[in-house]
C-alpha positions in Angstrom: 14.4 -27.3 32.2 14.8 -27.3 28.2 12.9 -24.3 26.3 11.9 -25.3 22.7 11.1 -22.3 20.7 8.3 -23.6 18.5 8.9 -22.2 14.8 7.0 -20.8 13.3 5.2 -18.4 16.0 3.8 -14.9 16.2 2.6 -12.4 13.6 1.3 -13.6 10.1 1.8 -11.2 7.0 -1.7 -10.2 7.3 -1.4 -9.0 10.8 1.9 -7.3 9.8 -0.1 -5.6 6.8 -2.8 -4.7 9.1 -0.5 -2.8 12.0 1.3 -1.0 9.0 -1.6 0.3 7.2 -2.8 1.5 10.8 0.4 3.2 11.6 0.6 4.8 7.9 -2.8 6.1 8.3 -1.9 7.6 11.6 1.3 9.6 10.1 -0.4 10.7 7.0 -3.7 12.1 8.6 -2.5 13.5 12.3 -5.3 15.7 12.6 -7.9 13.6 11.4 -10.5 11.5 13.9 -9.3 7.7 13.1 -11.5 4.8 14.2 -11.2 1.1 13.8 -14.5 -1.0 13.6 -14.0 -3.6 16.1 -10.1 -5.0 16.9 -7.7 -4.4 14.3 -6.1 -7.7 15.3 -7.1 -9.6 18.3 -4.8 -8.4 20.9 -5.3 -6.0 23.7 -1.9 -4.6 23.9 -2.0 -3.6 20.0 -5.1 -1.8 20.6 -3.6 -0.1 23.4 -0.4 0.8 21.4 -2.7 2.0 18.6 -4.6 4.2 21.2 -1.0 5.9 21.8 -1.1 6.9 18.0 -4.6 8.4 18.4 -6.2 5.5 17.0 -9.5 4.8 18.4 -10.9 1.1 18.6 -14.5 0.9 18.8 -15.4 -2.5 20.6 -18.1 -5.0 19.9 -19.6 -7.6 17.7 -22.1 -5.6 15.8 -20.0 -3.5 13.1 -23.1 -1.7 11.9 -23.6 -0.4 15.6 -20.3 0.6 15.9 -20.3 2.2 12.5 -23.3 4.4 13.9 -21.0 5.9 16.3 -18.6 7.6 13.6 -20.0 10.8 12.1 -16.7 12.1 10.3 -13.3 11.3 10.0 -11.5 7.7 8.9 -12.6 4.3 9.5 -10.5 1.4 9.3 -11.9 -2.2 8.6 -10.2 -5.0 10.4 -7.9 -7.7 9.0 -10.7 -10.0 9.5 -12.7 -8.4 6.9 -15.8 -6.6 6.3 -19.1 -7.1 4.6 -20.3 -5.1 1.8 -23.5 -3.9 3.7 -21.1 -2.0 6.2 -18.6 -1.1 3.5 -21.4 0.6 1.8 -22.9 2.3 4.7 -19.4 3.9 5.7 -19.2 5.3 2.3 -22.2 6.6 2.1 -21.7 8.3 5.5 -19.1 10.4 3.9 -16.3 8.5 5.8 -12.7 8.2 4.5 -12.5 4.2 4.4 -9.5 2.2 4.7 -9.5 -1.5 4.3 -6.7 -3.7 6.0 -8.7 -7.0 5.3 -6.2 -9.8 5.2 -5.8 -10.8 1.6 -6.4 -14.7 2.6 -9.6 -13.5 4.4 -10.4 -11.5 1.2 -10.0 -14.3 -1.1 -12.3 -16.7 0.7 -15.1 -13.7 1.1 -14.7 -13.5 -2.9 -14.9 -17.3 -3.1 -18.2 -17.2 -1.3 -19.7 -14.4 -3.3 -18.7 -16.2 -6.8 -20.5 -19.3 -5.5 -23.7 -17.9 -4.3 -23.8 -15.8 -7.7 -23.5 -19.2 -9.5 -26.5 -20.6 -7.6 -24.7 -22.4 -4.7 -25.9 -22.6 -1.1 -22.9 -21.9 1.2 -21.9 -24.0 4.4 -19.5 -21.7 6.0 -17.8 -23.2 8.8 -16.9 -20.7 11.4 -17.3 -19.2 14.9 -20.4 -17.6 15.8 -19.9 -13.8 16.3 -16.5 -14.0 14.7 -15.8 -10.8 12.7 -14.5 -12.9 9.9 -17.5 -15.3 9.8 -20.0 -12.5 10.3 -18.4 -10.6 7.5 -18.9 -13.6 5.3 -22.9 -14.6 6.4 -23.9 -11.1 6.3 -27.4 -12.1 7.0 -27.5 -13.8 3.4 -30.1 -16.5 3.7 -27.9 -18.8 0.9 -24.9 -18.9 3.5 -25.4 -21.1 6.5 -22.9 -20.6 9.2 -21.7 -24.2 10.6 -19.7 -24.0 14.1 -20.3 -27.5 14.8 -21.6 -31.0 13.4 -24.4 -30.6 15.0 -25.7 -27.5 13.1 -25.5 -29.6 10.0 -28.5 -31.3 10.7 -30.3 -27.8 10.8 -29.7 -27.2 7.3 -31.6 -28.8 4.5 -30.6 -27.8 0.9 -31.8 -29.1 -2.2 -29.8 -26.9 -4.6 -26.1 -26.7 -5.3 -23.7 -26.9 -2.3 -20.5 -25.0 -1.5 -18.3 -25.7 1.6 -15.5 -23.6 3.0 -14.3 -22.0 6.3 -13.0 -19.3 8.4 -9.3 -19.1 7.7 -8.5 -19.5 11.5 -10.2 -22.5 12.2 -8.4 -25.7 13.6 -7.2 -28.1 10.7 -8.9 -31.2 12.4 -12.3 -29.4 13.4 -12.6 -28.5 9.9 -11.6 -31.8 8.5 -14.3 -33.8 11.1 -17.0 -31.2 9.6 -15.8 -31.6 6.3 -16.3 -35.2 6.4 -19.7 -35.0 7.8 -21.0 -32.6 5.2 -19.6 -34.9 2.6 -21.7 -37.5 3.8 -24.9 -35.6 4.0 -24.1 -33.8 0.4 -21.8 -36.2 -1.6 -22.2 -33.8 -4.5 -21.0 -30.6 -2.5 -17.6 -28.6 -3.9 -15.3 -28.0 -1.0 -12.7 -25.4 -0.9 -10.6 -25.5 2.6 -9.4 -22.1 3.2 -7.3 -22.2 6.3 -4.8 -19.9 5.8 -1.0 -21.2 5.7 0.2 -19.0 8.7 -2.7 -20.8 10.5 -1.9 -24.2 9.3 1.8 -24.5 9.8 1.5 -22.9 13.5 -1.1 -25.9 14.4 1.0 -28.3 12.7 4.0 -27.2 14.6 2.0 -27.9 17.7 0.6 -31.0 16.6 4.2 -32.4 15.9 5.6 -31.6 19.2 7.1 -34.9 21.0 8.2 -35.4 24.8 6.7 -31.8 25.9 5.2 -31.6 29.5 4.5 -27.8 29.0 3.1 -25.8 26.6 3.0 -22.0 26.7 1.0 -20.0 24.1 1.4 -16.2 24.3 -1.8 -14.8 22.9 -4.9 -12.8 23.8 -8.1 -14.5 25.0 -10.0 -13.0 22.1 -7.7 -14.5 19.7 -9.3 -17.6 18.0 -6.1 -18.6 16.3 -4.4 -18.3 19.7 -7.0 -20.7 21.4 -6.9 -23.2 18.5 -3.0 -23.6 19.5 -3.8 -24.2 22.9 -6.6 -26.7 22.1 -4.2 -28.5 19.7 -1.9 -28.8 22.4 -4.5 -30.6 24.5 -5.4 -32.9 21.6 -1.7 -33.9 21.4 -1.6 -35.0 25.1 0.6 -32.1 26.7 0.4 -32.5 30.3 -0.1 -28.4 31.0 -1.3 -26.1 28.4 -1.5 -22.4 29.3 -2.9 -19.7 27.3 -0.7 -16.4 28.5 -1.2 -12.8 27.6 2.2 -12.0 28.3 5.4 -12.8 30.7 3.4 -11.3 33.9 0.8 -14.6 33.4 4.1 -16.7 33.0 5.6 -15.3 36.3 2.4 -16.5 37.9 2.8 -19.9 37.0 4.3 -22.8 39.3 6.6 -24.4 36.5 8.8 -25.9 39.0 7.7 -29.6 37.8 8.1 -29.0 34.0 11.0 -30.4 32.4 10.2 -29.5 28.7 8.5 -26.3 27.9 7.6 -25.4 24.5 6.6 -22.0 23.6 4.7 -20.9 20.7 2.2 -17.7 20.1 -0.9 -16.7 17.8 -0.7 -14.9 14.9 -2.2 -11.7 16.2 0.7 -11.7 19.5 3.6 -9.1 19.1 6.9 -10.6 18.9 8.3 -8.3 22.0 5.8 -10.5 24.2 6.5 -13.9 23.1 10.3 -13.1 23.5 9.5 -11.8 27.0 8.2 -14.8 28.0 11.2 -16.9 26.4 13.8 -14.7 28.1 12.2 -15.2 31.4 12.1 -18.5 31.1 15.8 -18.6 30.2 16.2 -16.5 33.2 13.6 -16.9 36.0 15.4 -14.6 38.4 14.9 -11.6 36.0 11.2 -10.5 36.9 9.3 -8.2 34.7 7.1 -5.6 36.7 5.2 -3.9 33.5 4.9 -4.3 29.9 6.3 -1.5 27.8 3.4 -0.5 25.3 5.6 1.4 23.2 7.7 -1.8 22.0 4.3 -3.6 21.0 4.1 -2.2 17.6 7.8 -2.4 16.7 
């Protein structure tokens, strides 16, 4: 079996930054309750490793409902961004606020805010209930969430139109939706905001040749990991698997695989991906459990 280690793969700078912020917070405030409003990054192993640092992850789609569960201590906003509404409410509650929003995500949010202030209505391409999209839309009637080409038909705008997107979308999906919006709104202003980490990882998968099996190491809650798997299928790779870890890979029948490519989502710990590669190189050495202590580095 030939193994192709796709590059780049794994953590992006925004994820590294968010995890470091959480670790630094735990170190600086050892006797203070620390909460994260949603998963810091979309990986269950990272969540479990943070729990070992006494950082409590509150899970759910509604950030306001999660915030209502916190009465005192520190609240960390995740890498996916937070709306002004939730930020202001946290401050009003007297909580110590720490923002781990990815700078690329924050830039997109600021771009949307600027255009709304300038009199535009915004078509924001994103995933329903994804925290990054929810932070941008935030119930603003001037910002319309577009999850597919079909959604464009439900929007009727007579003012200026600004179009942008969630940073972890598929480059191909966004291109298709942009094309349709351009047809409906020829004068629209476009800003494609897929972050560079997402783009280069997707392009690496799209450019794979002569691969019969693709393993994407990533959590099933991770949008960017799922997009990598989708692009692998669009690239006509015979077998594409989204796996959490080496335990999932050990359960697969790869006996007919001749060329296996391995990549991972931007929120996947390097430790997990390395374990997968090591197993593929030495399948006689089995792994019985994942060592959580190795997750945060």
